[in-house]
C-alpha positions in Angstrom: 67.6 66.1 153.2 65.9 68.1 150.5 69.4 69.2 149.3 70.6 65.6 149.0 67.5 64.7 147.1 68.0 67.6 144.8 71.6 66.6 144.2 70.5 63.0 143.5 67.9 64.3 141.0 70.5 66.4 139.3 72.9 63.5 139.0 70.1 61.4 137.5 69.2 64.1 135.0 72.9 64.4 134.0 73.2 60.7 133.7 70.1 60.5 131.6 71.5 63.2 129.3 74.7 61.2 128.9 72.6 58.0 128.2 70.5 59.8 125.6 73.7 60.8 123.6 73.8 64.5 124.4 77.3 65.9 124.7 78.4 69.4 125.7 79.2 71.5 122.6 82.8 71.9 121.7 84.4 74.9 120.0 84.6 74.2 116.2 88.1 73.3 115.0 87.9 75.6 112.0 87.1 78.5 114.3 90.3 77.8 116.4 92.3 77.6 113.2 90.8 80.9 112.0 91.6 82.6 115.3 95.1 81.3 115.3 95.7 82.6 111.8 94.2 86.0 112.6 96.3 86.3 115.8 99.5 85.3 113.8 98.9 87.9 111.1 98.1 90.6 113.7 101.2 89.8 115.6 103.4 89.8 112.5 102.0 93.2 111.5 102.1 94.7 115.0 105.6 93.6 115.9 107.1 94.0 112.4 109.7 96.6 113.5 111.1 94.0 115.9 110.6 90.9 113.8 111.9 92.1 110.5 115.6 92.4 111.5 115.4 89.2 113.4 114.0 87.2 110.5 116.6 88.9 108.1 119.5 88.0 110.5 118.5 84.4 110.8 118.0 84.0 107.1 121.4 85.6 106.4 123.0 83.4 109.0 121.7 80.3 107.4 122.9 81.5 104.0 126.5 82.3 105.2 126.8 79.4 107.6 128.3 77.0 105.0 130.9 79.6 104.1 131.8 80.0 107.8 132.2 76.2 108.2 134.6 76.1 105.2 136.9 78.5 107.0 136.3 76.7 110.3 137.7 73.5 108.8 140.8 75.5 107.8 141.5 76.7 111.4 140.2 80.3 111.0 138.2 81.4 114.0 134.4 81.8 113.6 134.6 85.4 115.0 137.1 86.6 112.4 135.1 85.0 109.6 131.9 86.5 110.9 133.4 90.0 111.0 134.7 89.7 107.5 131.3 88.5 106.2 129.4 91.3 107.9 131.8 94.0 106.7 131.7 92.7 103.1 127.9 92.7 103.2 127.9 96.2 104.7 130.3 97.5 102.1 128.3 96.0 99.2 125.0 97.5 100.5 126.6 100.9 101.0 127.9 100.8 97.4 124.5 100.0 96.0 122.7 102.6 98.1 125.3 105.3 97.2 124.9 104.5 93.5 121.1 104.8 93.6 120.3 107.6 96.1 121.4 110.6 94.2 119.8 109.8 90.8 116.6 108.5 92.4 116.3 111.5 94.7 116.8 113.8 91.7 114.1 112.0 89.7 111.7 112.3 92.6 112.4 116.0 93.1 111.8 116.6 89.4 108.5 114.6 89.6 106.1 117.4 88.7 108.2 118.5 85.7 108.5 114.8 84.6 104.7 114.5 84.9 104.1 117.5 82.7 106.6 116.2 80.1 104.9 112.8 80.0 101.5 114.4 79.6 102.6 116.7 76.9 104.2 113.9 74.9 101.3 111.6 75.3 98.6 114.2 74.6 99.0 113.9 70.9 99.0 110.1 71.0 95.3 109.7 71.9 92.4 112.1 72.1 90.9 110.0 74.8 93.9 110.5 77.0 93.9 114.2 76.6 90.2 114.3 77.4 90.9 112.4 80.6 93.7 114.9 81.5 91.3 117.8 80.9 88.6 116.2 83.0 91.0 115.6 85.8 92.3 119.2 85.8 88.7 120.6 85.7 87.7 118.3 88.6 90.7 119.6 90.5 89.6 123.2 89.9 86.1 122.4 91.0 87.2 120.8 94.2 89.3 123.8 95.2 87.5 125.9 97.6 87.6 129.7 97.2 85.6 130.5 100.3 87.2 132.6 103.0 85.5 130.6 105.7 87.3 127.4 104.7 90.8 126.9 106.1 93.3 126.2 103.3 95.9 123.5 104.1 99.1 123.7 102.3 102.0 121.2 102.5 105.1 123.3 102.3 107.7 120.6 102.7 106.9 117.4 100.9 110.2 116.8 99.2 111.9 113.4 98.9 114.8 114.5 101.1 112.5 115.5 104.0 110.6 112.2 103.7 113.8 110.2 103.6 115.1 112.2 106.6 112.1 111.1 108.6 112.3 107.5 107.6 116.1 107.1 107.7 116.6 106.8 111.5 114.3 103.8 111.9 115.7 102.1 108.8 119.3 102.6 109.9 118.5 101.3 113.4 116.9 98.1 112.0 119.8 97.7 109.5 122.4 98.0 112.2 120.4 95.6 114.5 120.3 93.1 111.7 124.0 93.2 111.2 124.9 93.0 114.9 122.6 90.0 115.3 124.0 88.4 112.2 127.5 88.9 113.6 126.5 87.2 116.9 124.8 84.3 115.1 127.7 83.6 112.8 130.3 84.0 115.6 128.5 81.6 117.8 129.2 78.8 115.3 126.9 75.7 115.6 125.7 76.6 119.1 122.0 76.6 118.1 122.3 73.3 116.4 124.0 71.8 119.5 121.1 73.1 121.6 118.6 71.8 119.2 120.2 68.3 119.3 120.3 68.5 123.1 116.6 69.2 123.5 115.4 66.6 121.1 114.1 63.6 123.1 115.1 60.6 120.8 118.1 59.9 118.6 115.7 59.8 115.6 114.4 63.2 116.3 118.0 64.5 116.7 119.0 63.2 113.3 115.8 64.6 111.7 116.3 68.1 113.2 119.9 68.3 112.0 118.9 67.0 108.6 116.2 69.7 108.3 118.5 72.4 109.4 121.3 71.5 107.0 118.8 71.0 104.2 117.4 74.5 104.7 120.9 75.9 104.8 121.9 74.2 101.6 118.8 75.2 99.7 118.9 78.8 100.9 122.6 79.2 100.2 122.3 77.7 96.7 119.2 79.7 95.9 120.6 83.1 97.0 124.0 82.5 95.5 122.5 81.4 92.2 120.0 84.2 92.1 122.7 86.8 92.9 124.8 85.6 90.0 121.8 85.6 87.7 120.7 89.1 88.8 124.2 90.5 88.4 124.3 89.1 84.8 120.8 90.6 84.2 122.0 94.0 85.5 125.0 94.0 83.3 122.9 93.1 80.2 120.3 95.8 81.0 123.0 98.4 81.5 124.7 97.5 78.3 121.6 97.4 76.2 120.2 100.7 77.5 123.6 102.3 77.0 123.5 101.1 73.3 120.1 102.8 72.8 121.3 106.0 74.4 119.4 105.9 77.7 120.7 108.3 80.4 122.4 106.7 83.4 122.4 103.1 82.2 124.4 101.9 85.2 121.6 103.0 87.5 119.2 100.9 85.5 121.6 98.0 85.8 121.7 98.3 89.6 117.9 98.6 89.7 117.5 95.5 87.6 119.9 93.7 89.9 118.0 94.7 93.1 114.4 94.4 91.7 115.0 90.9 90.3 115.2 89.5 93.8 111.4 90.0 93.9 109.8 87.5 91.6 107.4 88.8 89.0 106.7 92.2 90.7 110.3 93.3 90.4 110.5 92.9 86.7 107.2 94.7 86.3 108.4 97.7 88.3 111.7 97.8 86.4 109.9 97.8 83.0 107.6 100.7 84.2 110.6 102.7 85.5 112.7 102.2 82.3 109.7 103.0 80.1 108.8 106.2 82.1 112.4 107.5 82.0 112.7 106.8 78.3 109.5 108.6 77.6 110.9 111.7 79.2 114.4 111.3 77.8 113.6 110.7 74.1 111.5 112.8 71.7 108.9 110.3 70.6 106.9 107.6 72.5 108.2 105.0 70.1 111.6 104.9 71.7 110.1 104.5 75.2 108.1 101.5 74.0 111.2 100.0 72.4 113.1 100.4 75.8 110.2 98.7 77.6 110.2 95.9 75.1 113.9 95.4 75.3 113.7 95.3 79.1 110.8 92.9 78.9 112.8 90.6 76.5 115.8 90.4 78.9 113.6 89.7 81.9 111.6 87.1 80.0 114.8 85.3 78.9 116.0 85.3 82.5 112.7 84.3 84.0 111.7 81.7 81.5 115.0 80.1 80.5 117.9 80.9 82.8 116.4 80.9 86.3 114.2 77.8 85.8 117.3 75.9 84.5 119.6 76.8 87.3 117.2 77.3 90.2 113.9 75.5 89.3 115.2 72.0 89.7 116.4 72.6 93.3 113.3 74.6 94.5 110.4 73.2 92.6 107.9 75.7 94.1 104.4 76.3 92.9 104.5 79.6 90.9 101.0 80.6 92.0 102.0 80.1 95.7 105.2 82.1 95.1 103.2 85.0 93.7 100.7 84.9 96.5 103.5 84.7 99.1 105.3 87.7 97.6 102.1 89.7 97.5 101.2 88.7 101.1 104.6 89.6 102.6 104.7 92.8 100.5 101.4 93.8 102.1 102.6 92.8 105.5 106.2 94.0 105.6 106.4 96.1 102.4 109.8 95.9 100.6 111.5 93.7 103.1 108.6 91.3 102.9 109.0 90.9 99.2 112.7 90.0 99.7 112.1 87.4 102.4 109.0 85.9 100.9 110.7 83.2 98.7 113.4 82.3 101.3 110.7 81.8 103.9 108.7 79.7 101.4 111.8 77.6 100.7 112.3 77.0 104.5 108.7 76.0 105.0 108.7 73.7 102.0 111.9 72.0 103.2 110.5 71.6 106.7 107.3 70.0 105.2 109.4 67.5 103.2 110.8 66.0 106.4 107.7 65.8 108.5 105.2 63.1 107.6 102.1 64.9 108.8 103.0 68.0 106.7 103.7 66.1 103.4 100.3 67.3 102.1 101.2 70.9 102.6 104.6 70.3 101.0 103.0 68.8 97.9 100.7 71.8 97.7 103.7 74.2 97.8 105.7 72.3 95.2 105.4 72.6 91.5 103.1 70.5 89.3 103.9 66.7 89.1 106.7 67.0 91.7 104.9 64.6 94.0 104.7 62.0 91.2 108.5 62.3 90.7 109.1 61.8 94.4 106.8 58.8 94.5 108.7 57.3 91.5 112.1 58.0 93.1 111.0 56.4 96.4 109.6 53.4 94.6 112.9 53.0 92.6 114.9 53.3 95.8 112.7 50.6 97.5 113.2 48.0 94.7 116.1 45.6 95.2 
């Protein structure tokens, strides 16, 4: 009886709490979002060795899918087209790597000598710089321990070749995994799209899913094809201009300009630094090195401010600040591969947001300035009879 009375009293207390407006505290929504973002970044970083080749393979499959469909309509099997695409891609990458690996490894092996040459040529340029160099060398002498009780650690094998030998197996494995997965994705044809249409519940969702997939394919293919042509032109222009001023190995700088320009903003900055540093060692005075840097900067500025916005900007319409942040974020997360996939991933996300009503706000944020006003105007014009 006492237990029943206690249960009744407890129920009365709980009912009185409900009547008084007290509710059990719920977990804040912003905390859930923060935990989800933290878990996502942690997963992307922890599983990058597995996720990087998968993301690359899916992006490449969406880029080359329109080419495969063109040959499908002409009666050529998808498997044969996929094998040709993968082997052409493999051959092109091997040519680029073989053109770069020997000169770059030689530069890195001559790193200490190049550093001494740069310091000697810049020592007369500014007394402040020479003072900094002297202070650095004295600090290094002070930090060296001459005590017999302290164990001296010496790195005997720190060459570029040994570092590359340690890194090569993992890189080659990921590269081969990417190509094999790309081959399977292309050879399977439109199987993923058929599965996607099958799992969508309504006819409207099926149409929307196919529209999103084909729109992402179209934008990625157009973007990468256009950027590749522009980068090839930039590489040829850089090689010819540096050959005219007497730079050593101008073809190498053309290949570097072609590869580095796939990374927005940061790629051009790295190319300018490399060209200026090599010119500083190759020529007698620092004036020629500054001239080489200015020429490289002029070419990349013409490409970045005139050519690329004209041919690419109208189809992408991405926020430049968001692009820079995305490149920096993926570079921090996945290093060099992250810089390459940053813009294609951003294009895919922006395209996805354009077709989902609840994500239109995010799509407007990712787009360039005034693009939402142009879309509103276009939709209003389309709605008028």
